[in-house]
C-alpha positions as CSV (number, residue, x, y, z in Angstrom):
1,M,101.7,40.1,88.8
2,P,105.2,39.7,90.4
3,K,108.2,40.3,88.2
4,E,110.4,37.3,87.4
5,K,113.8,37.5,88.9
6,K,116.6,37.1,86.3
7,P,119.4,34.8,87.4
8,D,122.6,36.7,88.3
9,A,125.2,36.5,85.6
10,P,128.2,34.4,86.7
11,E,131.2,36.5,87.8
12,K,134.0,36.6,85.4
13,E,137.3,35.4,86.6
14,I,140.1,38.0,86.1
15,L,143.3,36.3,85.1
16,T,146.6,38.1,85.6
17,P,149.9,37.0,84.2
18,P,152.6,35.7,86.5
19,A,155.1,38.3,87.7
20,G,157.7,39.1,85.1
21,A,155.7,37.6,82.3
22,A,155.0,39.6,79.2
23,P,151.3,40.6,78.8
24,D,149.3,39.0,76.0
25,A,149.7,40.9,72.8
26,G,145.9,41.1,72.4
27,T,145.4,42.6,75.8
28,P,146.1,46.3,76.2
29,T,148.1,47.1,79.3
30,A,147.0,50.8,79.4
31,P,144.3,52.8,77.7
32,P,145.6,54.6,74.6
33,T,146.4,58.2,75.0
34,P,144.6,60.6,72.6
35,D,146.6,62.3,69.9
36,T,146.8,66.0,70.7
37,G,148.7,66.9,67.5
38,T,151.7,68.0,69.5
39,P,154.5,65.4,69.8
40,P,156.7,65.0,72.8
41,A,160.1,66.7,72.6
42,G,162.4,65.0,70.2
43,A,159.7,62.7,68.8
44,A,160.6,61.3,65.4
45,S,160.3,58.1,63.5
46,D,163.9,57.0,64.3
47,G,163.9,58.3,67.8
48,G,165.8,61.6,67.3
49,P,164.8,65.2,66.6
50,S,166.8,65.3,63.4
51,A,164.6,62.9,61.4
52,G,164.7,64.3,57.9
53,A,166.5,67.5,59.0
54,A,169.8,67.3,57.0
55,F,169.9,70.9,55.8
56,T,172.0,74.0,56.3
57,L,170.8,77.4,57.3
58,N,172.8,80.6,57.0
59,R,170.2,83.2,58.1
60,A,167.7,83.5,60.8
61,L,164.1,82.8,59.7
62,L,161.3,85.0,61.0
63,V,158.0,86.6,60.0
64,K,158.6,90.0,58.4
65,K,157.3,92.0,55.5
66,P,157.9,91.0,52.8
67,L,157.6,87.4,54.0
68,M,160.8,85.4,53.8
69,K,160.9,82.8,51.1
70,G,163.3,80.1,49.9
71,D,164.6,76.6,50.0
72,D,165.8,77.0,53.6
73,V,162.3,77.9,54.7
74,K,160.9,74.9,52.9
75,A,163.5,72.7,54.5
76,V,162.5,73.9,58.0
77,Q,158.8,73.4,57.1
78,E,159.5,69.9,56.0
79,A,161.4,69.1,59.2
80,L,158.5,70.5,61.2
81,I,156.0,68.4,59.3
82,A,158.2,65.3,59.7
83,L,158.1,65.9,63.5
84,R,154.3,66.3,63.3
85,F,154.2,70.1,63.8
86,G,151.8,71.3,61.2
87,C,152.7,74.4,59.2
88,G,149.2,75.3,58.2
89,T,147.0,74.2,55.3
90,E,149.5,75.0,52.6
91,G,152.2,72.7,54.1
92,A,155.8,73.2,53.0
93,N,155.4,76.0,50.6
94,G,158.7,77.8,51.2
95,V,157.1,80.9,52.7
96,Y,157.8,81.7,56.3
97,N,154.4,82.9,57.4
98,A,152.4,83.0,60.7
99,A,151.5,79.3,60.5
100,T,155.2,78.4,60.2
101,A,156.1,80.7,63.1
102,L,153.4,79.1,65.2
103,A,154.8,75.6,64.5
104,V,158.3,76.8,65.3
105,R,157.0,78.2,68.6
106,H,155.5,74.9,69.5
107,F,158.7,73.1,68.5
108,Q,160.7,75.5,70.6
109,S,158.4,75.1,73.6
110,M,158.6,71.3,73.4
111,N,162.4,71.4,73.2
112,R,162.9,73.9,76.0
113,L,164.3,76.6,73.8
114,I,163.5,80.3,73.9
115,V,160.0,80.6,72.4
116,N,160.1,83.4,69.8
117,G,159.0,81.8,66.5
118,R,162.4,82.5,65.0
119,V,164.7,79.8,63.6
120,D,168.1,80.9,64.9
121,K,171.2,78.8,65.4
122,F,169.8,77.2,68.6
123,T,166.6,76.2,67.0
124,A,168.4,75.0,63.9
125,A,170.6,72.8,66.1
126,A,167.6,71.3,67.8
127,F,166.3,70.3,64.3
128,G,169.7,68.8,63.6
129,A,170.5,71.3,60.9
130,T,173.9,72.8,60.3
131,W,174.3,76.6,60.9
132,E,176.7,78.6,58.8
133,E,177.4,82.2,59.8
134,E,176.6,84.7,57.2
135,P,179.6,86.3,55.6
136,P,180.1,89.9,56.6
137,R,178.5,92.3,54.2
138,K,180.7,94.5,52.1
139,E,179.7,98.2,52.1
């Protein structure tokens, strides 16, 4: 018994907008890019790296024992999170731990800074934070 031949489907006509015309809002112009969790350099909701980073630092932040803690650490963590650099499962807890240092390293790499995981005056400036020199210690 011979198989019946199905009629060929009609070819779809591909319409392209005239040159200089805006594409239809319902038609994607390029496939969406997957979210890798790492934003481009300077990515922020208002277009600048200082989104939500209105804070002042007066000490370098780094991982050391005992772990550094404070409002300045929490401000850095909140700035990192606002820029979509995760600071671990605990979020902005005010403790400069390995997860925070990793997020800082990613931020530094994306902003072409020296990648060392420390928040120094250069990294603080990239956040849009104000850096104040520590007063000299009296001995």
